[in-house]
C-alpha positions in Angstrom: -0.1 0.0 0.3 1.5 3.5 -0.6 -0.1 7.1 -0.7 0.4 8.8 -3.6 -2.2 11.7 -3.4 -3.4 13.6 -0.4 -5.5 16.8 -1.6 -8.7 18.2 -1.7 -10.8 20.8 0.4 -14.3 21.2 -0.8 -17.7 23.3 0.5 -21.0 23.4 -1.8 -22.8 26.4 -2.0 -26.1 28.0 -2.4 -27.7 26.3 -5.7 -29.7 28.5 -7.7 -32.8 26.3 -8.2 -33.2 25.3 -4.9 -35.3 26.3 -2.2 -33.2 26.4 0.8 -29.5 26.7 0.8 -27.3 23.4 0.7 -25.0 23.5 4.1 -21.3 23.5 3.6 -19.7 20.3 3.8 -16.1 20.3 3.7 -13.7 17.1 3.6 -10.4 16.0 2.5 -9.2 13.1 -0.1 -6.3 11.0 0.8 -5.8 9.0 -2.2 -3.8 5.7 -1.4 -3.4 2.0 -3.6 -4.2 -1.5 -2.5 -2.5 -3.6 -4.9 -1.1 -2.8 -8.4 0.4 -4.0 -12.0 -0.6 -5.9 -14.7 1.0 -8.2 -16.8 -2.0 -8.6 -19.4 -4.2 -11.8 -20.1 -6.4 -10.9 -16.3 -7.0 -8.0 -14.3 -8.9 -7.2 -11.0 -12.0 -5.5 -11.5 -15.3 -4.5 -8.9 -13.3 -4.0 -6.1 -16.1 -3.2 -2.8 -15.2 -3.2 0.6 -17.3 -3.8 4.0 -16.4 -3.6 7.0 -16.7 -5.0 10.7 -16.6 -2.7 13.5 -13.6 -3.0 16.1 -11.5 -0.4 17.8 -9.9 -0.1 14.2 -12.4 -1.0 12.0 -11.5 -4.4 9.9 -12.3 -3.6 6.2 -13.2 -6.4 3.8 -12.7 -5.7 0.2 -13.8 -8.7 -2.4 -12.7 -8.4 -5.7 -12.6 -10.8 -8.7 -10.4 -11.4 -12.4 -11.6 -10.4 -15.5 -10.3 -12.1 -18.7 -9.3 -9.7 -20.8 -10.1 -11.5 -23.9 -14.0 -12.0 -22.8 -16.7 -9.5 -22.3 -17.3 -9.1 -18.6 -15.8 -12.8 -18.0 -16.0 -12.9 -14.4 -13.3 -15.4 -12.5 -14.4 -16.2 -8.6 -14.2 -13.7 -6.0 -11.3 -12.7 -3.7 -10.8 -10.6 -0.9 -7.6 -8.5 0.7 -7.9 -7.9 4.1 -6.6 -4.5 6.2 -6.8 -4.3 9.5 -4.9 -0.9 10.3 -7.0 0.7 7.7 -5.2 0.4 4.6 -1.7 0.6 5.7 -1.0 -2.4 5.1 -3.5 -5.3 3.3 -3.3 -8.8 3.2 -4.2 -10.9 0.0 -5.4 -11.5 -2.5 -7.1 -14.4 -0.4 -9.2 -17.2 -2.5 -13.2 -17.4 -1.5 -14.0 -20.8 -2.1 -17.7 -19.8 -0.8 -17.9 -17.3 -3.5 -16.1 -19.4 -6.8 -17.8 -20.4 -10.1 -19.7 -23.7 -10.2 -19.3 -25.7 -13.3 -22.1 -27.8 -14.1 -22.8 -31.0 -15.5 -23.2 -30.0 -19.0 -20.0 -27.8 -18.8 -21.8 -24.2 -18.4 -20.5 -22.3 -15.5 -22.3 -19.5 -13.0 -20.1 -17.1 -11.6 -21.4 -14.5 -8.6 -20.9 -11.5 -9.8 -21.1 -7.4 -9.1 -20.5 -8.2 -5.1 -21.2 -5.4 -3.1 -20.5 -6.1 0.7 -22.0 -4.0 3.5 -22.3 -4.4 7.4 -25.5 -5.2 8.6 -25.7 -3.4 12.2 -29.3 -5.8 13.1 -27.3 -8.9 13.2 -24.3 -7.4 13.5 -22.7 -9.3 9.6 -21.2 -8.2 6.9 -22.9 -9.5 4.3 -22.6 -8.7 0.5 -24.8 -9.1 -2.5 -24.5 -9.7 -6.2 -26.2 -11.6 -9.2 -25.5 -15.1 -11.1 -24.1 -15.0 -14.9 -23.8 -18.3 -16.4 -21.4 -18.8 -19.0 -20.9 -21.1 -22.2 -17.2 -21.3 -22.5 -16.6 -17.6 -22.3 -19.4 -16.5 -23.7 -22.3 -15.0 -21.9 -26.0 -17.1 -21.6 -27.8 -13.7 -22.5 -31.1 -16.2 -22.5 -30.4 -17.7 -19.1 -32.4 -16.4 -15.8 -30.0 -14.9 -14.0 -30.6 -14.2 -9.8 -29.5 -12.2 -6.8 -27.9 -13.5 -4.6 -26.2 -13.0 -1.6 -22.7 -14.8 1.3 -22.9 -14.2 4.6 -18.9 -13.2 5.6 -17.5 -16.0 8.7 -15.0 -13.4 11.0 -14.2 -16.4 12.7 -12.5 -18.3 10.0 -11.6 -15.1 8.1 -13.8 -16.2 4.7 -17.2 -15.6 3.0 -19.6 -18.9 3.4 -21.2 -20.3 0.3 -23.2 -18.1 -2.4 -27.0 -18.0 -2.1 -30.0 -17.4 -4.3 -32.2 -15.0 -3.1 -35.5 -17.0 -4.1 -38.0 -14.3 -5.8 -42.0 -14.8 -6.7 -43.2 -17.1 -9.4 -43.6 -13.8 -11.4 -42.5 -14.0 -15.3 -41.1 -9.9 -14.4 -38.2 -11.5 -12.3 -37.3 -13.8 -14.7 -33.9 -11.8 -15.6 -32.9 -10.6 -12.2 -29.6 -8.7 -11.1 -28.8 -6.9 -7.4 -25.0 -6.4 -9.3 -23.0 -3.2 -8.4 -26.0 -1.7 -6.2 -26.1 -0.1 -3.2 -28.9 -1.0 0.1 -30.3 0.3 2.9 -30.8 -1.7 6.0 -33.8 -0.4 8.3 -33.4 -0.2 12.0 -35.9 -3.5 12.4 -33.0 -5.4 10.0 -35.0 -5.0 6.8 -33.3 -4.5 3.7 -34.1 -2.3 0.9 -32.3 -4.0 -2.5 -32.4 -2.3 -5.7 -32.2 -4.6 -8.8 -32.9 -4.2 -12.2 -34.9 -7.3 -14.4 -37.3 -8.0 -17.1 -39.3 -11.4 -18.4 -38.2 -13.8 -20.5 -38.3 -12.4 -24.4 -38.5 -8.9 -23.3 -36.3 -6.5 -24.9 -36.2 -3.5 -22.2 -34.7 -4.2 -18.0 -36.9 -1.9 -16.1 -36.1 -0.9 -12.2 -37.7 -1.7 -8.6 -36.6 -2.1 -4.9 -37.3 -5.6 -2.8 -38.0 -5.4 0.3 -36.1 -8.6 2.5 -35.7 -10.1 5.9 -32.3 -11.1 7.1 -31.8 -13.2 10.1 -28.0 -13.3 9.9 -28.2 -16.3 7.5 -30.7 -16.0 5.3 -32.2 -12.9 3.0 -35.9 -13.9 1.9 -37.7 -11.9 0.4 -41.2 -9.9 1.5 -41.9 -7.3 -1.1 -41.7 -4.9 -4.4 -42.3 -1.7 -4.8 -43.5 0.2 -8.8 -41.1 -0.6 -11.7 -39.3 1.9 -13.2 -38.9 2.5 -17.1 -37.5 4.5 -19.6 -37.8 1.8 -22.8 -35.1 2.5 -25.2 -31.9 0.6 -26.3 -30.9 -1.6 -23.2 -33.4 0.1 -20.5 -32.8 0.9 -17.0 -29.7 -1.2 -15.2 -27.6 -1.1 -12.0 -29.7 1.3 -9.6 -28.5 2.1 -5.8 -30.3 3.8 -2.9 -29.4 5.9 0.0 -31.6 7.7 2.1 -30.5 11.0 3.6 -32.3 13.3 6.4 -35.5 10.1 5.6 -36.0 10.4 2.2 -35.2 7.6 -0.2 -33.2 8.2 -3.5 -32.3 5.7 -6.3 -29.5 6.2 -8.6 -30.0 4.7 -11.8 -27.8 3.5 -14.8 -29.1 3.6 -18.4 -26.7 4.0 -21.6 -28.2 7.5 -22.9 -27.6 9.0 -19.2 -27.6 8.7 -15.4 -31.5 8.5 -14.0 -32.7 9.9 -10.7 -36.2 9.4 -8.6 -37.0 9.8 -4.7 -39.0 7.9 -2.3 -41.0 8.9 1.0 -40.9 4.9 2.1 -38.7 3.1 0.2 -40.7 0.7 -2.3 -42.9 3.5 -4.0 -40.6 5.6 -6.4 -41.1 9.1 -8.5 -40.5 9.3 -12.4 -36.9 9.2 -12.1 -35.2 12.8 -13.3 -32.0 12.8 -15.7 -29.4 14.0 -13.5 -28.3 17.9 -14.3 -26.1 20.5 -12.4 -27.5 23.1 -11.0 -26.4 25.6 -14.0 -28.6 23.6 -16.4 -26.4 21.1 -17.8 -27.1 17.8 -18.6 -24.1 15.4 -16.1 -22.7 14.1 -18.9 -22.7 10.0 -17.1 -23.9 7.6 -19.4 -23.9 3.8 -19.3 -22.2 3.1 -16.6 -23.5 3.3 -13.1 -23.3 5.5 -10.4 -23.4 6.1 -6.3 -24.2 7.5 -3.0 -22.2 9.0 -0.6 -24.5 10.1 2.8 -23.8 11.4 5.4 -25.6 13.6 8.3 -24.8 16.8 6.9 -24.6 16.4 3.3 -25.8 14.7 0.0 -23.3 13.5 -2.2 -22.8 12.2 -6.1 -20.1 9.7 -7.5 -19.9 9.4 -10.9 -17.8 9.9 -14.2 -19.1 11.9 -17.3 -18.1 12.9 -20.5 -16.5 16.3 -21.4 -12.9 16.4 -19.1 -10.9 15.8 -21.4 -11.3 12.6 -21.7 -12.9 11.3 -24.7 -9.9 8.2 -25.6 -11.3 6.6 -22.0 -13.7 4.2 -22.7 -17.5 5.5 -22.4 -15.4 8.4 -20.9 -15.5 6.0 -17.5 -12.6 7.8 -16.2 -11.3 10.0 -13.8 -14.1 9.6 -11.3 -15.8 12.7 -9.7 -17.8 13.5 -6.3 -19.9 16.2 -6.2 -23.0 17.5 -3.3 -25.7 17.3 -4.5 -29.0 19.7 -3.6 -32.1 16.9 -2.1 -34.3 19.3 -2.7 -33.8 20.1 -6.9 -32.0 16.2 -7.0 -29.3 18.8 -8.6 -25.4 18.1 -8.9 -24.1 21.1 -7.7 -21.8 22.1 -10.5 -18.7 24.2 -8.2 -18.8 21.4 -5.6 -17.3 19.1 -8.4 -13.9 16.8 -7.1 -11.7 14.4 -8.9 -11.2 11.4 -7.0 -9.3 9.4 -9.1 -7.6 10.6 -12.0 -7.9 8.6 -15.2 -4.5 7.2 -16.7 -6.4 5.7 -19.6 -8.1 3.2 -18.1 -11.7 2.9 -17.2 -12.5 3.9 -13.4 -16.7 3.0 -13.8 -17.1 0.0 -11.7 -16.2 1.1 -7.9 -17.4 0.5 -4.6 -19.2 2.9 -1.2 -17.7 2.1 1.8 -19.0 4.4 5.0 -16.3 3.4 7.7 -17.1 5.7 10.3 -18.6 8.5 10.8 -15.6 10.5 10.7 -14.8 8.9 7.0 -16.1 7.2 3.7 -13.6 5.3 1.2 -14.4 4.6 -2.1 -12.5 1.9 -3.8 -12.2 1.3 -7.6 -9.8 -0.5 -9.3 -8.4 0.7 -13.6 -10.5 -2.0 -15.7 -8.1 -2.7 -18.6 -10.4 -3.3 -21.6 -9.6 -2.6 -24.1 -6.1 -3.9 -24.6 -3.3 -1.1 -25.1 -4.8 1.4 -21.7 -1.4 0.6 -20.5 -0.1 3.3 -22.6 -1.2 6.1 -20.9 -0.5 4.7 -17.8 -2.4 2.4 -15.9 -1.9 -0.5 -14.7 -4.8 -2.1 -13.3 -4.2 -0.1 -9.2 -6.6 -0.8 -7.4 -7.3 2.8 -5.0 -9.0 3.4 -1.8 -10.1 7.0 -1.9 -10.1 8.1 2.0 -12.8 11.0 2.2 -12.0 11.9 5.3 -14.8 14.4 6.9 -13.8 18.2 8.9 -16.4 18.8 11.3 
């Protein structure tokens, strides 16, 4: 692990489209690395971390290898672990419970797009994702996919075998993914898990939020909210959820632009609106995910976008930005935008958010080494941890 940048002080300002002043939220960013180095063929992707609270929290970061010669061809998950807040890391450690499953006919299934998060009520580190099915290196896109989960055994320091979240026998859930999503855990232990779904043979995916029960071992479906649709290109995907000052906020991926919706109860959402800056321009984030940072003082969006001298980056997925959101107007405050992770040619679009403490939030991301040749700009599959340290 090495520290490579200590930088930024950011503060918000009065949004001209707001009905009230957004409070100033100041922070510093310290950019560190977990690992780096690229020899071709495979690269680490989807690094996301969860904590196990202690006097100094243990941080468990999951990631998996991607075969560069394929399209979203993932191997089983590994972990990196730190007991000193990233001063040193152990790993990569193979996780047999999160390995690929080989079926008798030769096809394989992997748990992918995994996101761990501490479940306070059950005092358990719980990870969620979804299945992907392969025939050799090709994704079987006409087969069902399912939300999956795994519980971390903190005594044995390993993930238990992944399991499927069983959904109702409803055609809309034929292909249902919980990949790359942020969930909200309710005080009673129930979980709001955003997913995207579509029926067999349907052209477009749509988004909804599942309400699930969790007893520390099993994650079970209870209900789901209204369906949000944008039936163009591929539809909605990879929704992420947060709660801020009693209201729920959902950000959603679409091929053409990102969208945002809100809810008062966590299940029924408003019609999604395209993301805009408060100055009126569209945000410019498209065909990739966005995620939230929510503190007691402010609401933030982490995203990639076009228009940042980054036309050489695949789908403009680097650098990685962070900016404060006006929770009233649902605009990104342009003057608060800061670079969390600089671009070096490789994309940074698949990342995770971890609330390490009340005073510190981490954003974890890896340089994704596709398309072949991005290393000519300086990228080397570094896994970054951008430590956001909130200033009282």
